[in-house]
C-alpha angles and dihedrals in degrees: 000000000000090000092056093046091053091047091050091050092049091052092046094049090047092053093047091048089062093058128069137016112345096016110164122232114255116234092251095053128082126235109233097178128011099171096272130122089225092059093044091054094038099051106026141058135175115273106242099212128152094284097042110147106156131092132220135288096064111258096206104119128233105230137175118275104256093211111025135025119281135044139292137187124252122216092213097119113165091226090062096055114133095031096290097160112191093035097091107005116143127221134188116260088223117078125217137201109183115004152158115235134192118186134164127204137184126200112200098192141021117285095023109167135196135120143223112227118202109214087353085283116074118056125216100195125238105190127138116222098017116112097169130097085277091052144093116330093351120140083243115264091349108072135032115261112262088216092157089076095054116113091208138228116336095024134093119253131190137210118199111190141179113195132189115197125228115276126226138189119200088346094306122118110247103164128026121227120273132207136189117190142184118202112201090338096312119112106236104162126033121189088333112184114227111211104189151338112277131205102046129257094322091060102064149295112336092008090124095039111106092331091308094306095096097089113181130212105253136110114240139184131266108265131203120201129233116201101159094276131120102242116154129216132193142155098036115171134162139191128201111239136181113212102188090178127050093260128112102159118130 
């Protein structure tokens, strides 16, 4: 009996260790950003949407981690000044269908604003001070903000996400995308249906397609938003998944 209890505890601790701030990348996942300039340039490019105004190489700066040792990247790209999202957003070169994502962010001052875009379509908001459906950790405009799980300004925060892409048959949408998400170790969304892309054509892929409801059948990269704010990111890793059933809970 003791042997099985110990094994159960080891499995449980291992699972918990892969959620929340500081979660280590599993062996079968891929590091998308480790704080280095080399990985930023190697894995990411600007998203060249309708409002694109930046120029390679990426102007997001590598800066010191304000809390722990190491380096991070700041979203404060000059081309995004004034809240011009879509002008200097960055997206992974690699495209994903279903996936598991871990990402950590740090907001140095009140009102800091960015966004994590699943498949360069669906925004999980990063916005200090906003507790509405447009606010922190909301599936933007579709769920209430789970602001209670936010660690606040000057502290690291983590999103852990499992995402199932929309399904199609003969080019027709048959199943909408689903997302389950932990925010700083607390489950805040479970098998949440995502109905559309919000924010128009400058927001992401399909944003200008039938008012955002015209979702197309294509894998896309993970996108991070620049809006002229200094929001930091680190420890971004992803794992390809294949959710045959409409279930993303973990």
